[in-house]
C-alpha positions in Angstrom: 3.4 179.7 97.9 4.7 179.1 93.8 7.8 177.4 94.1 7.3 175.7 97.6 4.2 174.2 95.2 6.8 173.7 92.4 9.0 171.2 95.0 5.9 169.5 95.3 5.5 169.0 91.8 9.2 167.9 91.0 9.7 165.7 94.0 6.2 164.3 94.1 6.2 163.3 98.1 4.2 159.8 98.8 4.4 159.7 102.8 4.6 161.8 105.0 8.2 161.6 106.1 9.2 162.1 102.5 7.1 165.3 103.0 9.0 166.5 106.3 11.9 166.0 104.6 11.5 168.6 101.7 9.8 171.4 103.1 10.8 170.5 107.4 8.5 169.1 109.8 7.2 172.6 110.6 6.4 173.9 106.9 4.8 169.9 105.7 2.8 169.6 109.1 1.0 173.8 108.5 0.2 172.9 104.7 -1.5 169.6 106.6 -3.5 171.9 108.9 -4.4 173.6 105.9 -6.0 171.1 103.9 -3.1 171.8 101.1 -2.0 168.4 101.4 -4.1 166.3 102.8 -3.8 162.8 104.7 -6.1 159.8 105.5 -7.7 160.6 108.7 -9.9 157.4 109.6 -6.1 155.7 110.0 -3.2 156.6 112.6 -0.9 159.3 111.7 2.3 158.1 111.0 5.8 158.9 109.2 4.7 156.7 106.3 1.1 158.0 105.9 0.2 158.4 102.4 -0.1 162.0 101.8 -2.2 163.7 99.2 -0.8 166.3 96.8 -4.5 167.6 95.4 -8.2 166.8 97.1 -7.0 168.0 100.6 -8.1 165.5 103.5 -9.9 161.7 103.1 -12.3 161.4 105.9 -15.4 159.3 106.3 -18.6 161.8 106.7 -18.7 162.2 111.0 -22.2 163.5 111.3 -23.5 160.5 109.4 
């Protein structure tokens, strides 16, 4: 995990396609699913979707 954190820190990917290119599609989506890398879940997920390396997923309060 430390090696992955180091890769993310050095490369600092900004969008989903950058993350997939850096780590491979499977690992990128595992990190997204685990909430270790975040997305704005109110927007359609596309290759150019902004990712967040801190703070987890961005979404509205669905129960409000």
